[in-house]
N, CA, C and O of each residue as an XYZ file, in Angstrom:
848
protein
N       0.844     -1.184      0.000
C       0.000      0.000      0.000
C       0.878      1.232      0.000
O       1.878      1.267      0.718
N       0.531      2.266     -0.799
C       1.292      3.489     -0.775
C       0.366      4.666     -0.962
O      -0.755      4.533     -1.454
N       0.861      5.829     -0.554
C       0.067      7.036     -0.618
C       0.948      8.174     -1.072
O       2.019      8.396     -0.507
N       0.504      8.909     -2.103
C       1.234     10.091     -2.534
C       0.782     11.277     -1.700
O      -0.417     11.483     -1.510
N       1.737     12.062     -1.197
C       1.446     13.239     -0.394
C       2.119     14.459     -1.001
O       3.201     14.357     -1.578
N       1.484     15.596     -0.871
C       2.126     16.842     -1.275
C       3.211     17.174     -0.264
O       3.212     16.644      0.847
N       4.135     18.050     -0.646
C       5.187     18.464      0.286
C       4.573     19.124      1.517
O       5.059     18.934      2.632
N       3.517     19.891      1.321
C       2.858     20.544      2.457
C       2.254     19.520      3.400
O       2.328     19.673      4.619
N       1.652     18.469      2.836
C       1.040     17.435      3.676
C       2.093     16.684      4.472
O       1.874     16.351      5.637
N       3.236     16.415      3.848
C       4.317     15.748      4.573
C       4.819     16.634      5.696
O       5.131     16.147      6.783
N       4.898     17.941      5.440
C       5.320     18.854      6.489
C       4.373     18.820      7.665
O       4.815     18.846      8.814
N       3.067     18.763      7.401
C       2.087     18.687      8.475
C       2.223     17.387      9.247
O       2.076     17.366     10.469
N       2.507     16.295      8.531
C       2.693     15.003      9.209
C       3.891     15.062     10.150
O       3.836     14.538     11.263
N       4.968     15.697      9.706
C       6.138     15.811     10.562
C       5.840     16.660     11.788
O       6.325     16.368     12.881
N       5.042     17.714     11.612
C       4.694     18.556     12.752
C       3.806     17.827     13.747
O       3.750     18.191     14.922
N       3.099     16.777     13.267
C       2.206     16.030     14.138
C       2.945     15.021     15.005
O       2.348     14.405     15.888
N       4.247     14.847     14.757
C       5.026     13.920     15.562
C       5.218     14.500     16.958
O       4.957     15.684     17.172
N       5.677     13.672     17.928
C       5.907     14.183     19.275
C       6.801     15.410     19.266
O       7.579     15.614     18.334
N       6.688     16.233     20.316
C       7.371     17.528     20.351
C       8.856     17.402     20.062
O       9.416     18.219     19.331
N       9.505     16.381     20.628
C      10.948     16.289     20.452
C      11.338     15.907     19.040
O      12.526     15.871     18.720
N      10.341     15.612     18.165
C      10.663     15.298     16.777
C      10.663     16.538     15.906
O      11.149     16.491     14.776
N      10.129     17.654     16.403
C      10.064     18.855     15.608
C      11.420     19.550     15.603
O      12.293     19.258     16.421
N      11.576     20.494     14.641
C      12.839     21.214     14.546
C      13.146     21.897     15.878
O      12.314     22.634     16.407
N      14.329     21.654     16.411
C      14.700     22.184     17.714
C      15.509     23.467     17.610
O      15.678     24.175     18.602
N      16.015     23.776     16.406
C      16.764     25.017     16.258
C      15.825     26.193     16.496
O      14.707     26.220     15.980
N      16.285     27.164     17.280
C      15.434     28.291     17.635
C      15.338     29.317     16.526
O      14.433     30.151     16.532
N      16.262     29.270     15.572
C      16.281     30.255     14.503
C      16.965     29.658     13.284
O      17.595     28.604     13.361
N      16.829     30.353     12.154
C      17.527     29.914     10.947
C      19.033     29.950     11.157
O      19.753     29.084     10.659
N      19.509     30.941     11.885
C      20.949     31.041     12.133
C      21.456     29.828     12.904
O      22.510     29.283     12.577
N      20.712     29.398     13.931
C      21.118     28.218     14.696
C      21.046     26.961     13.842
O      21.903     26.083     13.939
N      20.015     26.882     13.004
C      19.882     25.723     12.124
C      21.041     25.655     11.135
O      21.586     24.581     10.880
N      21.416     26.811     10.579
C      22.550     26.843      9.645
C      23.843     26.441     10.359
O      24.670     25.718      9.802
N      24.006     26.911     11.576
C      25.210     26.564     12.329
C      25.265     25.064     12.602
O      26.330     24.450     12.538
N      24.098     24.478     12.911
C      24.050     23.034     13.161
C      24.430     22.264     11.903
O      25.221     21.322     11.961
N      23.865     22.665     10.763
C      24.191     21.988      9.501
C      25.666     22.167      9.150
O      26.308     21.227      8.682
N      26.211     23.369      9.372
C      27.638     23.593      9.118
C      28.489     22.653      9.959
O      29.482     22.109      9.477
N      28.096     22.460     11.230
C      28.873     21.610     12.119
C      28.829     20.156     11.677
O      29.841     19.458     11.738
N      27.655     19.691     11.229
C      27.534     18.313     10.746
C      28.456     18.096      9.552
O      29.159     17.088      9.480
N      28.451     19.043      8.616
C      29.311     18.922      7.435
C      30.778     18.923      7.847
O      31.563     18.102      7.372
N      31.146     19.846      8.731
C      32.542     19.932      9.168
C      32.990     18.648      9.860
O      34.090     18.154      9.613
N      32.137     18.112     10.723
C      32.487     16.887     11.450
C      32.677     15.701     10.509
O      33.465     14.796     10.785
N      31.942     15.718      9.392
C      32.009     14.587      8.446
C      33.251     14.633      7.572
O      33.660     13.609      7.024
N      33.853     15.804      7.434
C      34.952     15.960      6.485
C      34.465     15.944      5.047
O      35.246     15.719      4.123
N      33.176     16.183      4.860
C      32.585     16.064      3.526
C      32.246     17.377      2.860
O      31.340     17.420      2.028
N      32.946     18.459      3.198
C      32.624     19.770      2.631
C      32.776     19.803      1.115
O      32.172     20.646      0.452
N      33.576     18.893      0.562
C      33.750     18.856     -0.893
C      32.512     18.317     -1.593
O      32.374     18.467     -2.807
N      31.597     17.684     -0.834
C      30.447     17.020     -1.449
C      29.102     17.519     -0.921
O      28.075     17.329     -1.572
N      29.099     18.151      0.242
C      27.856     18.591      0.871
C      27.810     20.116      0.976
O      28.813     20.767      1.269
N      26.615     20.666      0.728
C      26.387     22.100      0.834
C      25.266     22.361      1.829
O      24.248     21.669      1.824
N      25.455     23.350      2.673
C      24.423     23.767      3.619
C      23.378     24.576      2.853
O      23.684     25.658      2.353
N      22.144     24.063      2.752
C      21.082     24.773      2.031
C      19.951     25.173      2.986
O      18.816     25.381      2.557
N      20.264     25.279      4.266
C      19.265     25.656      5.276
C      18.677     27.023      4.964
O      19.414     27.987      4.756
N      17.325     27.113      4.929
C      16.675     28.408      4.721
C      15.514     28.616      5.694
O      14.628     29.437      5.456
N      15.535     27.849      6.804
C      14.499     27.959      7.834
C      15.098     27.425      9.131
O      16.319     27.339      9.258
N      14.240     27.060     10.105
C      14.783     26.483     11.336
C      14.987     24.975     11.213
O      15.157     24.292     12.223
N      14.972     24.444      9.976
C      15.255     23.036      9.703
C      16.666     22.905      9.129
O      16.891     23.303      7.986
N      17.621     22.362      9.881
C      18.964     22.158      9.321
C      18.881     21.226      8.104
O      18.342     20.123      8.193
N      19.417     21.682      6.975
C      19.265     20.951      5.714
C      20.556     21.036      4.917
O      21.141     22.109      4.766
N      20.994     19.886      4.406
C      22.204     19.872      3.578
C      21.922     19.112      2.294
O      21.045     18.250      2.243
N      22.681     19.445      1.260
C      22.550     18.824     -0.058
C      23.814     18.049     -0.383
O      24.920     18.583     -0.299
N      23.643     16.774     -0.759
C      24.757     15.995     -1.307
C      24.788     16.286     -2.809
O      23.974     15.761     -3.568
N      25.722     17.113     -3.222
C      25.718     17.642     -4.584
C      25.823     16.564     -5.660
O      25.111     16.654     -6.660
N      26.684     15.540     -5.503
C      26.808     14.568     -6.585
C      25.511     13.830     -6.905
O      25.233     13.569     -8.076
N      24.705     13.485     -5.887
C      23.498     12.676     -6.104
C      22.215     13.483     -6.115
O      21.207     13.031     -6.657
N      22.234     14.681     -5.520
C      21.003     15.454     -5.346
C      20.226     15.085     -4.100
O      19.133     15.609     -3.886
N      20.758     14.193     -3.266
C      20.076     13.814     -2.027
C      20.088     14.976     -1.040
O      21.120     15.608     -0.813
N      18.917     15.246     -0.456
C      18.778     16.304      0.533
C      18.597     15.659      1.910
O      17.738     14.794      2.086
N      19.401     16.079      2.873
C      19.322     15.534      4.226
C      18.781     16.597      5.170
O      19.373     17.666      5.315
N      17.658     16.302      5.812
C      17.097     17.184      6.829
C      17.354     16.579      8.209
O      17.378     15.360      8.373
N      17.545     17.455      9.196
C      17.841     17.024     10.560
C      16.824     17.688     11.490
O      17.137     18.694     12.127
N      15.597     17.129     11.574
C      14.480     17.804     12.246
C      14.717     18.131     13.713
O      14.230     19.151     14.200
N      15.457     17.285     14.426
C      15.635     17.517     15.848
C      16.811     18.394     16.208
O      16.987     18.755     17.372
N      17.641     18.751     15.196
C      18.889     19.477     15.483
C      19.605     18.820     16.656
O      20.027     19.485     17.603
N      19.729     17.510     16.571
C      20.229     16.668     17.654
C      21.747     16.532     17.558
O      22.295     16.476     16.457
N      22.419     16.479     18.684
C      23.880     16.344     18.674
C      24.334     15.026     18.059
O      25.500     14.883     17.690
N      23.415     14.056     17.945
C      23.768     12.772     17.330
C      23.614     12.778     15.816
O      24.012     11.816     15.158
N      23.047     13.836     15.248
C      22.935     13.940     13.792
C      24.318     13.801     13.170
O      25.304     14.308     13.706
N      24.383     13.111     12.039
C      25.703     12.956     11.425
C      25.608     12.662      9.937
O      24.579     12.215      9.431
N      26.706     12.923      9.260
C      26.944     12.518      7.877
C      28.170     11.623      7.893
O      29.152     11.908      8.578
N      28.106     10.533      7.130
C      29.257      9.633      7.034
C      29.648      9.446      5.576
O      28.792      9.287      4.705
N      30.945      9.467      5.323
C      31.488      9.166      4.006
C      32.078      7.758      4.062
O      33.008      7.499      4.825
N      31.537      6.860      3.257
C      32.040      5.491      3.228
C      33.115      5.317      2.165
O      33.828      4.313      2.146
N      33.225      6.307      1.278
C      34.308      6.363      0.295
C      34.816      7.796      0.248
O      34.028      8.736      0.348
N      36.117      7.970      0.098
C      36.677      9.313      0.054
C      36.231     10.089     -1.173
O      36.334     11.315     -1.214
N      35.733      9.369     -2.175
C      35.272     10.002     -3.411
C      33.926     10.697     -3.253
O      33.511     11.456     -4.129
N      33.237     10.439     -2.134
C      31.912     11.015     -1.930
C      30.814     10.303     -2.692
O      29.691     10.799     -2.770
N      31.124      9.145     -3.255
C      30.155      8.398     -4.044
C      29.390      7.367     -3.214
O      28.578      6.619     -3.757
N      29.640      7.321     -1.910
C      28.916      6.422     -1.004
C      28.832      7.130      0.343
O      29.809      7.189      1.090
N      27.643      7.671      0.645
C      27.490      8.516      1.832
C      26.185      8.179      2.544
O      25.300      7.535      1.979
N      26.083      8.623      3.785
C      24.851      8.418      4.545
C      24.609      9.580      5.487
O      25.554     10.168      6.012
N      23.329      9.917      5.703
C      22.920     10.953      6.658
C      22.016     10.309      7.697
O      21.089      9.582      7.341
N      22.271     10.563      8.976
C      21.495      9.951     10.052
C      20.899     11.004     10.967
O      21.535     12.013     11.270
N      19.660     10.758     11.406
C      18.984     11.678     12.314
C      17.881     10.958     13.056
O      17.419      9.901     12.628
N      17.457     11.536     14.176
C      16.297     11.054     14.913
C      15.073     11.850     14.499
O      15.122     13.079     14.439
N      13.966     11.155     14.212
C      12.673     11.794     13.965
C      11.714     11.172     14.973
O      11.234     10.056     14.776
N      11.440     11.892     16.043
C      10.679     11.296     17.133
C      11.451     10.141     17.726
O      12.608     10.305     18.114
N      10.832      8.972     17.804
C      11.487      7.789     18.362
C      12.070      6.895     17.277
O      12.481      5.767     17.549
N      12.107      7.401     16.039
C      12.632      6.626     14.922
C      13.964      7.180     14.462
O      14.095      8.374     14.191
N      14.958      6.295     14.376
C      16.279      6.680     13.888
C      16.348      6.338     12.405
O      16.130      5.191     12.016
N      16.654      7.343     11.576
C      16.624      7.169     10.123
C      17.991      7.486      9.538
O      18.575      8.529      9.834
N      18.496      6.587      8.711
C      19.708      6.834      7.935
C      19.364      6.680      6.460
O      18.754      5.690      6.057
N      19.757      7.655      5.663
C      19.513      7.616      4.223
C      20.858      7.607      3.506
O      21.728      8.434      3.779
N      21.013      6.664      2.591
C      22.282      6.445      1.895
C      22.147      6.798      0.416
O      21.094      6.592     -0.187
N      23.215      7.329     -0.156
C      23.322      7.526     -1.600
C      24.613      6.859     -2.050
O      25.691      7.160     -1.538
N      24.494      5.946     -3.016
C      25.655      5.185     -3.468
C      25.670      5.116     -4.992
O      24.653      4.831     -5.625
N      26.825      5.379     -5.561
C      27.014      5.168     -6.997
C      27.981      4.004     -7.163
O      29.188      4.150     -6.974
N      27.434      2.853     -7.518
C      28.236      1.636     -7.616
C      29.067      1.633     -8.900
O      28.707      2.258     -9.897
N      30.182      0.917     -8.846
C      31.007      0.749    -10.044
C      30.314     -0.144    -11.067
O      30.510      0.009    -12.272
N      29.502     -1.075    -10.574
C      28.753     -1.968    -11.456
C      27.265     -1.627    -11.366
O      26.833     -0.921    -10.455
N      26.495     -2.135    -12.314
C      25.056     -1.872    -12.329
C      24.341     -2.974    -11.555
O      24.474     -4.157    -11.869
N      23.583     -2.570    -10.543
C      22.775     -3.502     -9.762
C      21.323     -3.044     -9.805
O      21.038     -1.847     -9.839
N      20.411     -4.009     -9.804
C      18.996     -3.664     -9.766
C      18.590     -3.295     -8.339
O      19.318     -3.572     -7.386
N      17.432     -2.674     -8.206
C      16.907     -2.377     -6.871
C      16.738     -3.663     -6.070
O      17.013     -3.700     -4.871
N      16.287     -4.707     -6.742
C      16.074     -5.995     -6.064
C      17.395     -6.575     -5.556
O      17.443     -7.161     -4.474
N      18.455     -6.411     -6.328
C      19.758     -6.924     -5.891
C      20.273     -6.140     -4.678
O      20.820     -6.727     -3.745
N      20.098     -4.822     -4.694
C      20.542     -4.004     -3.561
C      19.722     -4.342     -2.315
O      20.266     -4.460     -1.217
N      18.404     -4.497     -2.497
C      17.564     -4.883     -1.369
C      17.980     -6.250     -0.830
O      18.078     -6.435      0.383
N      18.221     -7.190     -1.712
C      18.619     -8.528     -1.287
C      19.894     -8.505     -0.465
O      19.999     -9.209      0.539
N      20.867     -7.699     -0.883
C      22.123     -7.598     -0.137
C      21.889     -6.983      1.243
O      22.488     -7.413      2.228
N      21.012     -5.969      1.310
C      20.722     -5.326      2.600
C      20.005     -6.287      3.536
O      20.300     -6.325      4.731
N      19.072     -7.057      3.007
C      18.348     -8.037      3.818
C      19.303     -9.097      4.358
O      19.235     -9.465      5.531
N      20.183     -9.578      3.504
C      21.145    -10.596      3.952
C      22.060    -10.045      5.039
O      22.441    -10.770      5.958
N      22.416     -8.759      4.938
C      23.271     -8.153      5.962
C      22.556     -8.113      7.306
O      23.161     -8.393      8.341
N      21.266     -7.764      7.293
C      20.504     -7.754      8.549
C      20.403     -9.163      9.118
O      20.599     -9.365     10.316
N      20.102    -10.126      8.276
C      19.961    -11.502      8.753
C      21.285    -12.052      9.279
O      21.304    -12.866     10.202
N      22.383    -11.603      8.691
C      23.698    -12.059      9.143
C      24.068    -11.411     10.473
O      24.617    -12.069     11.357
N      23.768    -10.125     10.613
C      24.165     -9.392     11.813
C      23.204     -9.577     12.983
O      23.600     -9.459     14.142
N      21.931     -9.871     12.673
C      20.929    -10.110     13.719
C      20.165    -11.379     13.339
O      19.086    -11.303     12.751
N      20.723    -12.543     13.674
C      20.147    -13.813     13.229
C      18.693    -14.020     13.625
O      17.995    -14.793     12.969
N      18.209    -13.363     14.671
C      16.830    -13.545     15.103
C      15.838    -12.639     14.398
O      14.655    -12.639     14.738
N      16.303    -11.858     13.412
C      15.421    -10.926     12.717
C      14.289    -11.671     12.015
O      14.517    -12.679     11.347
N      13.062    -11.160     12.176
C      11.885    -11.789     11.576
C      11.251    -10.831     10.572
O      10.907     -9.699     10.911
N      11.103    -11.292      9.345
C      10.465    -10.473      8.317
C       8.988    -10.282      8.651
O       8.325    -11.225      9.082
N       8.471     -9.075      8.456
C       7.082     -8.746      8.774
C       6.349     -8.377      7.496
O       6.748     -7.455      6.785
N       5.283     -9.097      7.212
C       4.438     -8.779      6.061
C       3.276     -7.906      6.511
O       2.810     -8.009      7.645
N       2.817     -7.053      5.617
C       1.669     -6.216      5.965
C       1.447     -5.138      4.925
O       2.307     -4.895      4.078
N       0.290     -4.491      4.988
C      -0.047     -3.394      4.074
C       0.458     -2.095      4.690
O      -0.328     -1.295      5.197
N       1.748     -1.892      4.645
C       2.347     -0.726      5.282
C       2.097      0.532      4.451
O       1.996      0.484      3.225
N       2.002      1.647      5.154
C       1.691      2.930      4.534
C       2.989      3.629      4.137
O       3.620      4.294      4.959
N       3.381      3.476      2.873
C       4.595      4.105      2.357
C       4.236      5.488      1.825
O       3.371      5.615      0.959
N       4.894      6.518      2.335
C       4.602      7.883      1.922
C       5.529      8.303      0.777
O       6.736      8.070      0.840
N       4.973      8.915     -0.258
C       5.763      9.455     -1.361
C       5.199     10.807     -1.767
O       4.050     11.131     -1.468
N       6.016     11.584     -2.445
C       5.559     12.828     -3.045
C       4.934     12.537     -4.411
O       5.292     11.544     -5.044
N       4.013     13.373     -4.874
C       3.447     13.191     -6.222
C       4.550     13.151     -7.267
O       5.458     13.983     -7.261
N       4.463     12.185     -8.156
C       5.459     12.042     -9.205
C       6.592     11.109     -8.850
O       7.424     10.798     -9.703
N       6.644     10.655     -7.613
C       7.709      9.738     -7.211
C       7.262      8.292     -7.331
O       6.099      7.961     -7.104
N       8.211      7.437     -7.692
C       7.957      6.002     -7.704
C       7.964      5.482     -6.262
O       8.613      6.048     -5.382
N       7.236      4.403     -6.050
C       7.200      3.787     -4.722
C       8.452      2.942     -4.511
O       8.762      2.095     -5.349
N       9.173      3.149     -3.422
C      10.385      2.363     -3.190
C      10.063      0.925     -2.794
O       8.951      0.614     -2.367
N      11.059      0.057     -2.945
C      10.949     -1.284     -2.386
C      11.025     -1.184     -0.868
O      11.719     -0.322     -0.330
N      10.314     -2.060     -0.187
C      10.270     -2.038      1.278
C      10.385     -3.441      1.841
O       9.737     -4.370      1.360
N      11.217     -3.588      2.867
C      11.261     -4.807      3.676
C      11.264     -4.387      5.142
O      12.015     -3.496      5.539
N      10.420     -5.034      5.941
C      10.268     -4.689      7.354
C      10.657     -5.882      8.213
O      10.320     -7.023      7.898
N      11.369     -5.608      9.298
C      11.797     -6.646     10.239
C      11.421     -6.263     11.659
O      11.375     -5.083     12.007
N      11.154     -7.272     12.473
C      11.182     -7.145     13.924
C      12.442     -7.854     14.390
O      12.705     -8.992     14.001
N      13.220     -7.174     15.230
C      14.496     -7.755     15.642
C      14.919     -7.201     16.997
O      14.301     -6.278     17.529
N      15.978     -7.779     17.540
C      16.516     -7.316     18.813
C      17.772     -6.512     18.554
O      18.676     -6.964     17.851
N      17.826     -5.309     19.128
C      18.971     -4.434     18.968
C      19.330     -3.864     20.331
O      18.504     -3.226     20.984
N      20.545     -4.093     20.750
C      20.988     -3.628     22.079
C      20.031     -4.104     23.173
O      19.680     -3.348     24.079
N      19.618     -5.364     23.075
C      18.749     -6.020     24.054
C      17.346     -5.408     24.101
O      16.631     -5.554     25.092
N      16.965     -4.735     23.041
C      15.611     -4.185     22.942
C      14.958     -4.703     21.675
O      15.612     -4.846     20.642
N      13.670     -4.982     21.756
C      12.912     -5.363     20.576
C      12.550     -4.099     19.799
O      12.007     -3.151     20.366
N      12.849     -4.089     18.514
C      12.591     -2.915     17.689
C      11.978     -3.337     16.360
O      12.025     -4.506     15.976
N      11.411     -2.374     15.680
C      10.974     -2.563     14.294
C      11.970     -1.830     13.401
O      12.310     -0.673     13.649
N      12.424     -2.510     12.373
C      13.431     -1.935     11.495
C      13.035     -2.179     10.045
O      12.382     -3.175      9.735
N      13.427     -1.275      9.165
C      13.021     -1.400      7.764
C      14.136     -0.975      6.830
O      15.091     -0.302      7.217
N      13.976     -1.395      5.588
C      14.865     -0.980      4.502
C      13.986     -0.479      3.357
O      13.011     -1.133      2.986
N      14.332      0.678      2.802
C      13.702      1.210      1.606
C      14.775      1.367      0.532
O      15.893      1.783      0.834
N      14.446      1.038     -0.715
C      15.426      1.141     -1.808
C      14.769      1.761     -3.036
O      13.669      1.372     -3.429
N      15.453      2.725     -3.631
C      15.053      3.282     -4.926
C      16.293      3.632     -5.718
O      17.311      4.031     -5.153
N      16.206      3.478     -7.051
C      17.281      3.910     -7.930
C      16.799      5.068     -8.786
O      15.683      5.048     -9.305
N      17.648      6.073     -8.930
C      17.379      7.209     -9.809
C      18.630      7.427    -10.655
O      19.698      7.757    -10.138
N      18.481      7.241    -11.943
C      19.625      7.336    -12.866
C      20.731      6.395    -12.391
O      20.492      5.200    -12.217
N      21.934      6.920    -12.181
C      23.067      6.057    -11.803
C      23.213      5.880    -10.293
O      24.166      5.259     -9.822
N      22.259      6.431     -9.537
C      22.398      6.424     -8.087
C      21.451      5.435     -7.434
O      20.291      5.302     -7.823
N      21.972      4.749     -6.436
C      21.166      3.850     -5.609
C      20.940      4.534     -4.261
O      21.893      4.892     -3.571
N      19.676      4.709     -3.896
C      19.317      5.321     -2.627
C      18.679      4.272     -1.722
O      17.878      3.449     -2.165
N      19.047      4.320     -0.459
C      18.540      3.344      0.502
C      18.278      4.054      1.821
O      19.019      4.960      2.201
N      17.238      3.650      2.510
C      16.968      4.178      3.842
C      16.859      3.015      4.817
O      16.356      1.943      4.480
N      17.334      3.246      6.017
C      17.178      2.301      7.120
C      16.502      3.062      8.252
O      17.019      4.079      8.714
N      15.362      2.579      8.695
C      14.653      3.193      9.797
C      14.462      2.196     10.922
O      14.133      1.035     10.678
N      14.665      2.640     12.152
C      14.507      1.762     13.306
C      13.769      2.510     14.405
O      14.133      3.629     14.768
N      12.716      1.869     14.933
C      11.914      2.503     15.968
C      11.310      1.468     16.897
O      11.744      0.316     16.918
N      10.307      1.873     17.668
C       9.721      0.981     18.670
C       9.150     -0.302     18.055
O       8.631     -0.288     16.939
N       9.251     -1.387     18.784
C       8.743     -2.681     18.322
C       7.255     -2.593     18.014
O       6.485     -2.001     18.770
N       6.863     -3.192     16.895
C       5.456     -3.268     16.532
C       4.828     -1.964     16.097
O       3.613     -1.905     15.911
N       5.616     -0.918     15.928
C       5.085      0.412     15.597
C       5.103      0.610     14.088
O       6.165      0.810     13.498
N       3.913      0.553     13.451
C       3.834      0.714     12.005
C       4.193      2.121     11.558
O       4.499      2.329     10.384
N       4.162      3.103     12.476
C       4.492      4.463     12.074
C       5.968      4.606     11.710
O       6.359      5.597     11.093
N       6.788      3.628     12.086
C       8.192      3.653     11.687
C       8.293      3.709     10.166
O       9.143      4.413      9.622
N       7.419      2.961      9.478
C       7.427      2.962      8.016
C       7.020      4.331      7.486
O       7.647      4.851      6.563
N       5.976      4.914      8.064
C       5.509      6.224      7.607
C       6.583      7.288      7.805
O       6.854      8.077      6.900
N       7.189      7.311      8.981
C       8.191      8.328      9.291
C       9.401      8.191      8.376
O       9.859      9.176      7.797
N       9.922      6.965      8.244
C      11.115      6.752      7.428
C      10.840      7.019      5.956
O      11.678      7.602      5.267
N       9.673      6.598      5.462
C       9.372      6.820      4.047
C       9.117      8.290      3.749
O       9.418      8.749      2.646
N       8.562      9.056      4.719
C       8.426     10.497      4.541
C       9.799     11.143      4.391
O      10.019     11.953      3.491
N      10.717     10.777      5.279
C      12.066     11.329      5.216
C      12.745     10.954      3.900
O      13.445     11.771      3.302
N      12.533      9.710      3.451
C      13.140      9.227      2.214
C      12.605     10.005      1.015
O      13.372     10.398      0.137
N      11.293     10.228      0.975
C      10.698     10.935     -0.154
C      11.193     12.378     -0.225
O      11.467     12.889     -1.311
N      11.309     13.037      0.935
C      11.823     14.403      0.960
C      13.277     14.430      0.499
O      13.683     15.330     -0.236
N      14.058     13.445      0.931
C      15.475     13.389      0.576
C      15.688     13.241     -0.924
O      16.699     13.699     -1.457
N      14.739     12.603     -1.609
C      14.930     12.291     -3.028
C      14.223     13.256     -3.968
O      14.291     13.078     -5.184
N      13.544     14.275     -3.443
C      12.743     15.109     -4.334
C      13.591     15.874     -5.357
O      13.153     16.065     -6.491
N      14.796     16.313     -4.979
C      15.653     16.991     -5.956
C      16.194     15.999     -6.969
O      16.226     16.289     -8.165
N      16.614     14.841     -6.510
C      17.101     13.820     -7.426
C      16.023     13.418     -8.424
O      16.324     13.048     -9.559
N      14.761     13.494     -7.993
C      13.636     13.206     -8.869
C      13.263     14.392     -9.760
O      12.390     14.270    -10.619
N      13.913     15.522     -9.562
C      13.572     16.710    -10.337
C      12.363     17.441     -9.842
O      11.757     18.217    -10.580
N      11.986     17.200     -8.560
C      10.790     17.820     -7.999
C      11.105     19.027     -7.137
O      10.208     19.808     -6.820
N      12.374     19.198     -6.746
C      12.732     20.283     -5.853
C      13.212     21.495     -6.618
O      13.409     21.455     -7.832
N      13.396     22.575     -5.879
C      13.875     23.815     -6.490
C      15.304     23.645     -6.973
O      16.107     22.942     -6.359
N      15.600     24.289     -8.064
C      16.950     24.230     -8.602
C      17.891     25.048     -7.736
O      17.469     26.000     -7.080
N      19.170     24.678     -7.732
C      20.158     25.443     -6.961
C      20.408     26.800     -7.608
O      21.210     27.587     -7.104
């Protein structure tokens, strides 16, 4: 099951999350400073640009067009470079009780979305042998004009806690995008929250966002 939402509707959904999930920066200046610090800490200034224009810290991964928002302005927010070339990166943030990481990767070889999903699923099963796949009519949020990503949902144990975890995968041109969301056990809203963040992150790559 999937639902297309306007950008305004997604914004309202994010505002409806618990208070600590809303933007915590008190001003645009503080939000820009937070985004600058995340970029500086990552060592990724050659690939990421601070595009904050409100109290939402926001950065752009220039090579892929992926946009990373950090709604909580949390000290744990981060960007990671998995390759020095900037062709494999991830942005992580907390949205309410859900931890979301969104990845952009440009592989040397061509892989299908199904192959990338399969590799991610095998990694979860290898690292958390008790992970159980969960079937259901989950509510995947997308923006109008966006394709619906592949989704796999797991219930698993992480740090001695039962959690719900998911993987989302979409390919746009030469880029493979993936999201990992983890939140409270049995909470279907983990899918909604993570897919909202994923859809917002990909709107420029999809040609739906404002040009630089």
